[in-house]
Backbone as XML, in Angstrom:
<?xml version="1.0"?>
<chain id="A" units="angstrom">
  <residue number="1" name="UNK">
    <atom name="N" x="9.683" y="-3.991" z="-32.793"/>
    <atom name="CA" x="9.832" y="-3.424" z="-31.669"/>
    <atom name="C" x="11.340" y="-3.293" z="-31.246"/>
  </residue>
  <residue number="2" name="UNK">
    <atom name="N" x="11.995" y="-1.850" z="-30.702"/>
    <atom name="CA" x="13.130" y="-2.612" z="-30.174"/>
    <atom name="C" x="12.862" y="-1.581" z="-28.918"/>
  </residue>
  <residue number="3" name="UNK">
    <atom name="N" x="13.860" y="-2.471" z="-27.877"/>
    <atom name="CA" x="13.669" y="-1.686" z="-26.350"/>
    <atom name="C" x="15.090" y="-0.984" z="-26.296"/>
  </residue>
  <residue number="4" name="UNK">
    <atom name="N" x="14.677" y="0.231" z="-25.325"/>
    <atom name="CA" x="15.808" y="0.888" z="-25.464"/>
    <atom name="C" x="15.690" y="1.706" z="-24.010"/>
  </residue>
  <residue number="5" name="UNK">
    <atom name="N" x="16.948" y="1.472" z="-23.420"/>
    <atom name="CA" x="16.930" y="2.301" z="-21.741"/>
    <atom name="C" x="16.992" y="3.979" z="-22.164"/>
  </residue>
  <residue number="6" name="UNK">
    <atom name="N" x="16.400" y="4.462" z="-20.913"/>
    <atom name="CA" x="16.421" y="5.768" z="-21.044"/>
    <atom name="C" x="16.990" y="6.185" z="-19.745"/>
  </residue>
  <residue number="7" name="UNK">
    <atom name="N" x="17.205" y="7.105" z="-19.316"/>
    <atom name="CA" x="17.767" y="7.839" z="-17.850"/>
    <atom name="C" x="17.004" y="9.051" z="-17.786"/>
  </residue>
  <residue number="8" name="UNK">
    <atom name="N" x="16.389" y="9.485" z="-16.961"/>
    <atom name="CA" x="15.825" y="10.822" z="-16.734"/>
    <atom name="C" x="15.824" y="11.086" z="-15.615"/>
  </residue>
  <residue number="9" name="UNK">
    <atom name="N" x="15.166" y="12.259" z="-15.099"/>
    <atom name="CA" x="15.481" y="13.247" z="-13.595"/>
    <atom name="C" x="14.087" y="12.209" z="-12.734"/>
  </residue>
  <residue number="10" name="UNK">
    <atom name="N" x="13.921" y="12.308" z="-11.577"/>
    <atom name="CA" x="13.097" y="11.538" z="-11.169"/>
    <atom name="C" x="11.659" y="12.333" z="-11.345"/>
  </residue>
  <residue number="11" name="UNK">
    <atom name="N" x="11.920" y="13.666" z="-11.240"/>
    <atom name="CA" x="10.522" y="14.504" z="-11.828"/>
    <atom name="C" x="9.766" y="14.105" z="-12.783"/>
  </residue>
  <residue number="12" name="UNK">
    <atom name="N" x="10.693" y="14.150" z="-14.314"/>
    <atom name="CA" x="10.243" y="13.586" z="-15.119"/>
    <atom name="C" x="9.759" y="12.555" z="-15.330"/>
  </residue>
  <residue number="13" name="UNK">
    <atom name="N" x="10.235" y="11.193" z="-14.540"/>
    <atom name="CA" x="9.704" y="10.138" z="-14.693"/>
    <atom name="C" x="8.571" y="9.964" z="-14.117"/>
  </residue>
  <residue number="14" name="UNK">
    <atom name="N" x="8.208" y="10.774" z="-12.967"/>
    <atom name="CA" x="6.737" y="10.927" z="-11.781"/>
    <atom name="C" x="5.838" y="11.685" z="-13.028"/>
  </residue>
  <residue number="15" name="UNK">
    <atom name="N" x="6.102" y="12.448" z="-13.623"/>
    <atom name="CA" x="5.283" y="13.018" z="-14.798"/>
    <atom name="C" x="4.983" y="11.907" z="-15.806"/>
  </residue>
  <residue number="16" name="UNK">
    <atom name="N" x="5.850" y="11.156" z="-16.347"/>
    <atom name="CA" x="5.687" y="10.382" z="-17.185"/>
    <atom name="C" x="4.653" y="9.318" z="-16.827"/>
  </residue>
  <residue number="17" name="UNK">
    <atom name="N" x="4.958" y="8.786" z="-15.615"/>
    <atom name="CA" x="4.178" y="7.924" z="-15.078"/>
    <atom name="C" x="2.776" y="8.149" z="-14.874"/>
  </residue>
  <residue number="18" name="UNK">
    <atom name="N" x="2.463" y="9.327" z="-14.402"/>
    <atom name="CA" x="0.902" y="9.921" z="-14.196"/>
    <atom name="C" x="0.448" y="10.000" z="-15.677"/>
  </residue>
  <residue number="19" name="UNK">
    <atom name="N" x="1.173" y="10.521" z="-16.443"/>
    <atom name="CA" x="0.615" y="11.383" z="-17.741"/>
    <atom name="C" x="0.342" y="9.628" z="-18.709"/>
  </residue>
  <residue number="20" name="UNK">
    <atom name="N" x="1.108" y="8.824" z="-18.501"/>
    <atom name="CA" x="0.750" y="7.592" z="-19.364"/>
    <atom name="C" x="-0.323" y="6.739" z="-18.279"/>
  </residue>
  <residue number="21" name="UNK">
    <atom name="N" x="-0.657" y="6.868" z="-17.129"/>
    <atom name="CA" x="-1.617" y="6.190" z="-16.432"/>
    <atom name="C" x="-3.169" y="7.172" z="-17.056"/>
  </residue>
  <residue number="22" name="UNK">
    <atom name="N" x="-2.853" y="8.076" z="-16.916"/>
    <atom name="CA" x="-4.167" y="9.085" z="-17.223"/>
    <atom name="C" x="-4.605" y="9.087" z="-18.797"/>
  </residue>
  <residue number="23" name="UNK">
    <atom name="N" x="-3.485" y="8.435" z="-19.860"/>
    <atom name="CA" x="-3.785" y="8.221" z="-21.029"/>
    <atom name="C" x="-4.245" y="6.509" z="-21.093"/>
  </residue>
  <residue number="24" name="UNK">
    <atom name="N" x="-4.135" y="6.113" z="-20.004"/>
    <atom name="CA" x="-4.189" y="4.573" z="-19.922"/>
    <atom name="C" x="-3.531" y="3.609" z="-20.863"/>
  </residue>
  <residue number="25" name="UNK">
    <atom name="N" x="-1.812" y="4.044" z="-20.663"/>
    <atom name="CA" x="-1.337" y="3.491" z="-21.501"/>
    <atom name="C" x="0.288" y="3.195" z="-20.421"/>
  </residue>
  <residue number="26" name="UNK">
    <atom name="N" x="1.140" y="2.318" z="-20.959"/>
    <atom name="CA" x="2.717" y="2.480" z="-20.617"/>
    <atom name="C" x="3.441" y="3.555" z="-20.835"/>
  </residue>
  <residue number="27" name="UNK">
    <atom name="N" x="4.365" y="3.706" z="-19.757"/>
    <atom name="CA" x="5.415" y="4.645" z="-19.943"/>
    <atom name="C" x="5.986" y="4.481" z="-21.158"/>
  </residue>
  <residue number="28" name="UNK">
    <atom name="N" x="6.179" y="3.173" z="-21.503"/>
    <atom name="CA" x="7.015" y="3.057" z="-22.677"/>
    <atom name="C" x="6.124" y="3.267" z="-23.921"/>
  </residue>
  <residue number="29" name="UNK">
    <atom name="N" x="4.819" y="3.326" z="-23.740"/>
    <atom name="CA" x="4.485" y="3.266" z="-25.348"/>
    <atom name="C" x="4.223" y="4.926" z="-25.319"/>
  </residue>
  <residue number="30" name="UNK">
    <atom name="N" x="4.130" y="5.547" z="-24.075"/>
    <atom name="CA" x="3.907" y="6.973" z="-24.133"/>
    <atom name="C" x="5.264" y="7.679" z="-24.870"/>
  </residue>
  <residue number="31" name="UNK">
    <atom name="N" x="6.276" y="7.059" z="-24.290"/>
    <atom name="CA" x="7.523" y="7.859" z="-24.661"/>
    <atom name="C" x="7.437" y="7.600" z="-26.182"/>
  </residue>
  <residue number="32" name="UNK">
    <atom name="N" x="7.398" y="6.160" z="-26.569"/>
    <atom name="CA" x="7.511" y="5.830" z="-28.114"/>
    <atom name="C" x="6.616" y="6.845" z="-28.899"/>
  </residue>
  <residue number="33" name="UNK">
    <atom name="N" x="5.397" y="7.104" z="-28.542"/>
    <atom name="CA" x="4.657" y="7.969" z="-29.307"/>
    <atom name="C" x="4.954" y="9.377" z="-29.322"/>
  </residue>
  <residue number="34" name="UNK">
    <atom name="N" x="5.918" y="9.621" z="-28.272"/>
    <atom name="CA" x="6.182" y="11.388" z="-28.027"/>
    <atom name="C" x="7.247" y="10.938" z="-29.142"/>
  </residue>
  <residue number="35" name="UNK">
    <atom name="N" x="8.245" y="10.163" z="-29.355"/>
    <atom name="CA" x="9.224" y="10.244" z="-30.291"/>
    <atom name="C" x="8.871" y="10.107" z="-31.481"/>
  </residue>
  <residue number="36" name="UNK">
    <atom name="N" x="8.092" y="9.510" z="-31.817"/>
    <atom name="CA" x="7.222" y="9.327" z="-33.152"/>
    <atom name="C" x="7.129" y="10.486" z="-33.609"/>
  </residue>
  <residue number="37" name="UNK">
    <atom name="N" x="5.940" y="10.938" z="-32.776"/>
    <atom name="CA" x="5.631" y="12.376" z="-33.148"/>
    <atom name="C" x="6.491" y="13.418" z="-33.366"/>
  </residue>
  <residue number="38" name="UNK">
    <atom name="N" x="7.529" y="13.722" z="-32.725"/>
    <atom name="CA" x="8.722" y="14.476" z="-33.277"/>
    <atom name="C" x="9.271" y="13.992" z="-34.276"/>
  </residue>
  <residue number="39" name="UNK">
    <atom name="N" x="9.566" y="12.923" z="-34.149"/>
    <atom name="CA" x="9.928" y="12.763" z="-35.718"/>
    <atom name="C" x="9.272" y="13.030" z="-37.157"/>
  </residue>
  <residue number="40" name="UNK">
    <atom name="N" x="8.062" y="12.563" z="-36.790"/>
    <atom name="CA" x="6.893" y="13.302" z="-37.909"/>
    <atom name="C" x="7.201" y="14.177" z="-38.365"/>
  </residue>
  <residue number="41" name="UNK">
    <atom name="N" x="7.114" y="15.569" z="-37.355"/>
    <atom name="CA" x="7.131" y="17.012" z="-37.286"/>
    <atom name="C" x="8.419" y="17.554" z="-37.821"/>
  </residue>
  <residue number="42" name="UNK">
    <atom name="N" x="9.428" y="16.641" z="-37.636"/>
    <atom name="CA" x="10.924" y="17.253" z="-38.005"/>
    <atom name="C" x="10.936" y="16.841" z="-39.503"/>
  </residue>
  <residue number="43" name="UNK">
    <atom name="N" x="9.985" y="15.838" z="-39.919"/>
    <atom name="CA" x="10.189" y="14.990" z="-41.489"/>
    <atom name="C" x="9.047" y="15.923" z="-42.179"/>
  </residue>
  <residue number="44" name="UNK">
    <atom name="N" x="8.139" y="16.293" z="-41.319"/>
    <atom name="CA" x="7.237" y="17.126" z="-42.157"/>
    <atom name="C" x="7.936" y="18.750" z="-42.561"/>
  </residue>
  <residue number="45" name="UNK">
    <atom name="N" x="8.303" y="19.262" z="-41.391"/>
    <atom name="CA" x="9.237" y="20.460" z="-41.516"/>
    <atom name="C" x="10.188" y="20.496" z="-42.823"/>
  </residue>
  <residue number="46" name="UNK">
    <atom name="N" x="11.182" y="19.430" z="-43.027"/>
    <atom name="CA" x="12.054" y="19.230" z="-43.470"/>
    <atom name="C" x="11.655" y="18.993" z="-45.276"/>
  </residue>
  <residue number="47" name="UNK">
    <atom name="N" x="10.443" y="18.326" z="-45.024"/>
    <atom name="CA" x="9.880" y="18.313" z="-46.371"/>
    <atom name="C" x="9.227" y="19.940" z="-46.752"/>
  </residue>
  <residue number="48" name="UNK">
    <atom name="N" x="8.800" y="20.591" z="-46.301"/>
    <atom name="CA" x="8.139" y="21.802" z="-46.324"/>
    <atom name="C" x="9.332" y="22.592" z="-46.609"/>
  </residue>
  <residue number="49" name="UNK">
    <atom name="N" x="10.628" y="22.615" z="-46.078"/>
    <atom name="CA" x="11.395" y="23.500" z="-46.191"/>
    <atom name="C" x="12.126" y="23.417" z="-47.713"/>
  </residue>
  <residue number="50" name="UNK">
    <atom name="N" x="12.453" y="22.419" z="-47.557"/>
    <atom name="CA" x="12.602" y="21.524" z="-49.469"/>
    <atom name="C" x="11.874" y="21.996" z="-50.434"/>
  </residue>
  <residue number="51" name="UNK">
    <atom name="N" x="10.668" y="21.927" z="-50.230"/>
    <atom name="CA" x="9.915" y="22.396" z="-51.025"/>
    <atom name="C" x="9.679" y="23.670" z="-51.501"/>
  </residue>
  <residue number="52" name="UNK">
    <atom name="N" x="9.806" y="24.536" z="-50.251"/>
    <atom name="CA" x="9.690" y="25.872" z="-50.299"/>
    <atom name="C" x="11.249" y="26.830" z="-51.051"/>
  </residue>
  <residue number="53" name="UNK">
    <atom name="N" x="12.400" y="25.673" z="-50.975"/>
    <atom name="CA" x="13.283" y="26.161" z="-51.533"/>
    <atom name="C" x="13.694" y="25.809" z="-52.814"/>
  </residue>
  <residue number="54" name="UNK">
    <atom name="N" x="13.026" y="24.951" z="-53.646"/>
    <atom name="CA" x="12.898" y="24.541" z="-54.492"/>
    <atom name="C" x="12.225" y="25.333" z="-55.828"/>
  </residue>
  <residue number="55" name="UNK">
    <atom name="N" x="11.647" y="26.221" z="-54.998"/>
    <atom name="CA" x="10.723" y="27.369" z="-56.047"/>
    <atom name="C" x="11.697" y="28.392" z="-56.348"/>
  </residue>
  <residue number="56" name="UNK">
    <atom name="N" x="11.968" y="28.681" z="-57.609"/>
    <atom name="CA" x="13.143" y="29.461" z="-57.621"/>
    <atom name="C" x="12.296" y="31.209" z="-57.186"/>
  </residue>
  <residue number="57" name="UNK">
    <atom name="N" x="13.190" y="32.292" z="-56.731"/>
    <atom name="CA" x="13.095" y="33.247" z="-56.680"/>
    <atom name="C" x="12.115" y="34.155" z="-57.319"/>
  </residue>
  <residue number="58" name="UNK">
    <atom name="N" x="11.410" y="34.838" z="-57.247"/>
    <atom name="CA" x="10.676" y="35.883" z="-58.129"/>
    <atom name="C" x="10.916" y="37.343" z="-58.031"/>
  </residue>
  <residue number="59" name="UNK">
    <atom name="N" x="11.419" y="37.841" z="-59.020"/>
    <atom name="CA" x="11.678" y="39.417" z="-58.810"/>
    <atom name="C" x="10.330" y="40.190" z="-58.421"/>
  </residue>
  <residue number="60" name="UNK">
    <atom name="N" x="10.155" y="41.098" z="-57.655"/>
    <atom name="CA" x="8.996" y="41.840" z="-57.509"/>
    <atom name="C" x="8.973" y="42.897" z="-58.096"/>
  </residue>
  <residue number="61" name="UNK">
    <atom name="N" x="10.114" y="43.662" z="-58.582"/>
    <atom name="CA" x="10.330" y="44.996" z="-59.336"/>
    <atom name="C" x="11.215" y="44.729" z="-60.241"/>
  </residue>
  <residue number="62" name="UNK">
    <atom name="N" x="11.181" y="45.381" z="-61.068"/>
    <atom name="CA" x="12.217" y="45.897" z="-62.506"/>
    <atom name="C" x="13.605" y="46.287" z="-62.063"/>
  </residue>
  <residue number="63" name="UNK">
    <atom name="N" x="14.600" y="46.009" z="-62.637"/>
    <atom name="CA" x="15.738" y="47.051" z="-62.049"/>
    <atom name="C" x="15.490" y="48.195" z="-62.633"/>
  </residue>
  <residue number="64" name="UNK">
    <atom name="N" x="16.141" y="49.291" z="-61.623"/>
    <atom name="CA" x="15.714" y="50.886" z="-62.037"/>
    <atom name="C" x="14.087" y="51.280" z="-61.424"/>
  </residue>
  <residue number="65" name="UNK">
    <atom name="N" x="13.191" y="50.200" z="-61.094"/>
    <atom name="CA" x="12.054" y="50.920" z="-60.350"/>
    <atom name="C" x="12.232" y="51.382" z="-59.002"/>
  </residue>
  <residue number="66" name="UNK">
    <atom name="N" x="11.548" y="52.397" z="-58.795"/>
    <atom name="CA" x="11.521" y="52.720" z="-57.232"/>
    <atom name="C" x="10.797" y="52.090" z="-56.248"/>
  </residue>
  <residue number="67" name="UNK">
    <atom name="N" x="10.973" y="51.584" z="-55.288"/>
    <atom name="CA" x="10.188" y="51.010" z="-54.126"/>
    <atom name="C" x="9.041" y="51.675" z="-53.450"/>
  </residue>
  <residue number="68" name="UNK">
    <atom name="N" x="8.096" y="51.595" z="-53.300"/>
    <atom name="CA" x="6.752" y="52.099" z="-53.230"/>
    <atom name="C" x="6.873" y="53.036" z="-51.730"/>
  </residue>
  <residue number="69" name="UNK">
    <atom name="N" x="6.449" y="54.062" z="-51.499"/>
    <atom name="CA" x="6.385" y="54.589" z="-50.231"/>
    <atom name="C" x="5.637" y="54.015" z="-49.279"/>
  </residue>
  <residue number="70" name="UNK">
    <atom name="N" x="5.920" y="54.242" z="-48.330"/>
    <atom name="CA" x="5.143" y="53.179" z="-47.066"/>
    <atom name="C" x="3.790" y="53.991" z="-47.103"/>
  </residue>
  <residue number="71" name="UNK">
    <atom name="N" x="3.288" y="55.426" z="-47.495"/>
    <atom name="CA" x="2.020" y="55.796" z="-47.478"/>
    <atom name="C" x="1.333" y="55.074" z="-48.450"/>
  </residue>
  <residue number="72" name="UNK">
    <atom name="N" x="2.231" y="54.586" z="-49.752"/>
    <atom name="CA" x="1.372" y="54.000" z="-50.610"/>
    <atom name="C" x="1.223" y="52.686" z="-50.333"/>
  </residue>
  <residue number="73" name="UNK">
    <atom name="N" x="1.888" y="51.951" z="-49.476"/>
    <atom name="CA" x="1.601" y="50.494" z="-49.071"/>
    <atom name="C" x="0.363" y="50.729" z="-47.988"/>
  </residue>
  <residue number="74" name="UNK">
    <atom name="N" x="0.210" y="51.538" z="-47.325"/>
    <atom name="CA" x="-0.370" y="51.522" z="-46.258"/>
    <atom name="C" x="-1.601" y="52.499" z="-46.458"/>
  </residue>
  <residue number="75" name="UNK">
    <atom name="N" x="-2.101" y="52.773" z="-47.864"/>
    <atom name="CA" x="-3.095" y="53.731" z="-47.791"/>
    <atom name="C" x="-4.659" y="52.635" z="-48.049"/>
  </residue>
  <residue number="76" name="UNK">
    <atom name="N" x="-4.923" y="52.861" z="-46.525"/>
    <atom name="CA" x="-6.287" y="52.811" z="-46.186"/>
    <atom name="C" x="-7.724" y="53.308" z="-47.080"/>
  </residue>
  <residue number="77" name="UNK">
    <atom name="N" x="-7.476" y="54.126" z="-47.353"/>
    <atom name="CA" x="-8.594" y="54.959" z="-48.478"/>
    <atom name="C" x="-8.417" y="54.190" z="-49.898"/>
  </residue>
  <residue number="78" name="UNK">
    <atom name="N" x="-7.205" y="54.023" z="-50.156"/>
    <atom name="CA" x="-7.622" y="53.202" z="-51.786"/>
    <atom name="C" x="-8.186" y="51.951" z="-51.334"/>
  </residue>
  <residue number="79" name="UNK">
    <atom name="N" x="-8.470" y="51.368" z="-50.351"/>
    <atom name="CA" x="-9.591" y="50.121" z="-50.131"/>
    <atom name="C" x="-10.657" y="49.922" z="-49.971"/>
  </residue>
  <residue number="80" name="UNK">
    <atom name="N" x="-11.127" y="51.439" z="-49.732"/>
    <atom name="CA" x="-12.681" y="51.519" z="-49.643"/>
    <atom name="C" x="-13.212" y="51.741" z="-50.614"/>
  </residue>
</chain>
């Protein structure tokens, strides 16, 4: 573990103390857990983003084909 000093507004510090007490932990551990969660979320997003862009694009229509009309796309009678 590494010690880090942070500076926050008094209102934020008050909230952190109350939240830490509610969770029965220290402010230090609360902040550490919040930062770790933020790190995991950003890492997961980057992994997902890279996986998405690694898939080559797929052509949805052939050159020269017309796009479907709105009525064709939203034809509910065809689904019944």
